[in-house]
N, C-alpha and C positions, 0 to 999 in steps of 0.2 A: 504494500500500500504506500501511497505518497503522504509524507509528513511535511506539513508546511513549516517554513522558517519561523512564522509567528508562533506556532505551537511549541517549537523547540526553544525559542526565546522565553516564552511564558514559563515553561518548565524550568529553564535555567534560572529565571528570576526567583522562582519559588524554592529552588534547592541549592543553587550555586554550584551545581555539578558541571563538568565540562560539556561543551556543546555536543560533541559526538556521543557522549554517554547519554545525554538527554534524547538525542535522536534515536539511539538504539533502544532506550527504554520505551519510547512511544511506539516504535516498530514492534517490539515484543508484546506490547499490551493493546495493540489494535487502536492506538491513538487515544486511549483513555487516560486523561491527565492524572486522576487520582491513583489509578493502578500503576501508572508510570512512576509517580513519586514514590510509591511504596516499593516498586521494583528497584529503584535507585537506592533506597535505604537498605534493602536486602543485600545489595552489592557493595555499598560503601558505608563503612561504620561511622564516618564523620558527617554524613548527610543529615541535615536538620530541615525538615520541610516547613516552610512558612505557611501559616494558616490565615485564611481570610484575605487572600491577596487577589481574589477574582473580581476585579472592578468591572461593573457593567453599566455604570451611569455616572454622571456628574452630580455633585451635591455637597452637603456638609453635615457634620454632626453637631448637635447642640445639647448642652447640659444645663439644667436649672436646679438649684437647691435653695429651699427656704429653711434655714437653720432653726428659726423660732418654731415653725409648725412641724419641723422634722419631716418634710416631704421633699421629694426630688424626682426628676425624670431625665431620661436621655432619649433623644429623638434623631432619626435620620430623615433629612429633607432632600428630595431629589429635584434636579432640573436638567436642562438639555445641554448646557455648555459650561465650560470651565470659567469663562469671564463672569457669567451670572453667579456661579457658585461662590465667587469671591466678592461679589458686589455688596454694598452696604444694605440695600433693601432686602436682598435675599437672606443675608446674615441675620438681620433684625427679625425677619419672619420666622426663621428657624428657632431663634431664641424665644420669640413670643409663643410659638407652639410648644416648645419644651416646658415653658412656664404653665401653659394651659393644661398640659398633661399632668404636671406635678400637682397642680391645685384642684383639678377636676377629675383626673383619672380617665383613661380610655384604653380599651383592649384592642380595638381595631381602628383602621384608618377611617372607615365609614362612621363609626361612633364618634370619633374625634371631629370630623368635618361637620357633623350634625349638631354639635354642642353650641350653646350660646357662648360667645367670645367673652372671656373674663374681663378684658379691659374695655369692652364696649358692649353692654347687654343688648343694644339695638341691632346687633349683627351676629351672624353665625361665624364659626371658624372657617367654613367654606367661603363665606363672603370676604373674610380677612385675606385668605389666600388669593381670591379673585382680584382683590385690589392690586396686589403685587404682579399678578399675571397680566392684568390690564396695563400696568405701568411699564413692565419690561418686555411684554409681548413674547413670552416664552412659557411653555408648559412647565408646571412645577407641582409637586404634591408631597405630603409626608409618606414615607415608605414603611416605617415601623417605629415603635416606641415602647418604653418600659418605665413604669412608675414604681418607686420604692418609698418606704417609710422607715424612719429611725435615724440613727446617727450616720450621716452621709457625707461623702466627699466626692469630688469629681475633677476631671481634667479633659480638655480638648486640645489636641495638637494645634500648633499655630496656623497650619494651613486648613484646618477644619475637617480633614479627611478621616480622622480617627479620634474617638473619645471614650471615656470610661465613667461609669457611675458606680461608686463603691459604698457598701453598707457594712458597718462594724457594730460591735456591741461590747460592753464591759463596764468596769467601775471607773475607768480612767476618763480624763477629759479628752474629748475628741478634737484635738488641735487641727484646725482647718488646713494648715500648711503641711502637717504630717499626712493627712488624708489625701491632700493634693499630690504630695510626693509619691505616695503608694499608687495612686491612680495613674500618675505619669509612668511609673514603673510598669504597670500593667499594659499601658499603650505600647510600650517599647518591647516587652518580652512576650506578650500574648500567651499567658499560661493556659493550660488546658482545663484547670480546675483550681479552686481556692485551696482545697485540702486533699490529701491522698485518698480519703474515703469517698470522695466525690468523683474520682476517675472511673469511668465506666469499665465494667469487667471485660468487655470485648476489646477495649483499648489496651488494657493490661495484658491480655492474652496475645494481642497482635505484637506488642513490644517484646514479649517473651519470645515469640516466634522469630522476630527480627534478630534478637540477641542470639538465639540458637543458630540461626543461619550464618551470622557473622562469625561465630565461634567455629562452626564447622568449616568455613572457608579459610580460616587462618591456619597455615601449616604448623605453626608453633603449638597448636593444641592437639596435633595428631598423636594418638596413643595415650592421652591422658585419661584417667579413670572417670567414669560417668559422674561420680560425686563431685569431683573437682570441676568438671564442666558445668554442673548445675550451680555451683557456687559462683563461677565466673558469670553465668547468665543472670543470677540474682544480683550480682554486683553491677552489671550493666543496667538492669532494670532500676536499681536504686539510684544510679547516676542519672538515668533518664527522668525519674520522678523528681529528683532534686533540681533538674533544669527546667521542668515543665509544670510543677505544682507551685502555686503562688507562695504559700507560707514557707516553702523550702528553698525558694530561689534566693540567690545572693542579691541584696538590694543594690540597684544600679548606682546609687549615689554614695554608698558606703560598703566597700567590698569585705569589711570585717563582720557584717551582720547579714542574717537572712531577714526577709520581710516579716516572718513570724516573730523573730527576736525583737525587731523594731516595734511591732505592735504590742507584744507582750510587755515590753519595758514601759509602755504608755498605759498599761492596764486594759488593752483592747484585743479583740480577735475578729477575724473576718467572718461575716455572715455570708455575703455573696458579692459578686461584681458582675456588671454587664458591660461588655466591650463591643462597640459598633465601629465598623469601618465602611466608608461609602462604597456602595456597589457590592458589598459582600453577599454571597449566597448563603442564607441562614437556614 
């Protein structure tokens, strides 16, 4: 089959593997991007597949938190072009709708658009969106949203393409800067789960399978007893968990601490986080 250069580049962007290896992986898996990424991880022990990189639209992420009411929301707003995504009117609209979701709640786009707009009860959210559409002459709409309650922190990357809403609990004071720093860490590292017990069993099993394949492919392990190989596999899994589970990750701003250590010192622990990236297939 023919593999396009665009597909090879996309796989390389996600894995950082050599171009020819990416092409081979796609050929071996019938052009399936996810299976190709897994094929590469089976073959290369150092491959780390980036998650949530499949951008399909322009837009931006907005986060709103009301610390007094202890409510917050994260929202993805879509539009047609990159210049509009960076425009003042579109940015303000995204922020306004994140505030709407935080204060009023909404499970679906339809429910959100049908709500009375909190900043002007004379109009609906749909009409608020329509104002900006009429001004800019470009289609735009909210794509997804999540509202949380409790002790919250958040962060949106400077270009608006990725953001995080973080919920914690505990006896300590929820310092806004600390929670912002942890949220920024999440945008950068994209952990698969907040804690180890939240990692799906099928993900654990897949990582074990990858570890066993890597061990079997390494000539240094030839002839070693099964018990030794099992310990090596467990060590590889432990390393993977440490790199991909939030509380076990080394904090990006202080390499001497894990995120869990940082929060524990403040009397806090993670409840959950929501990370959105523009165009991500969720």
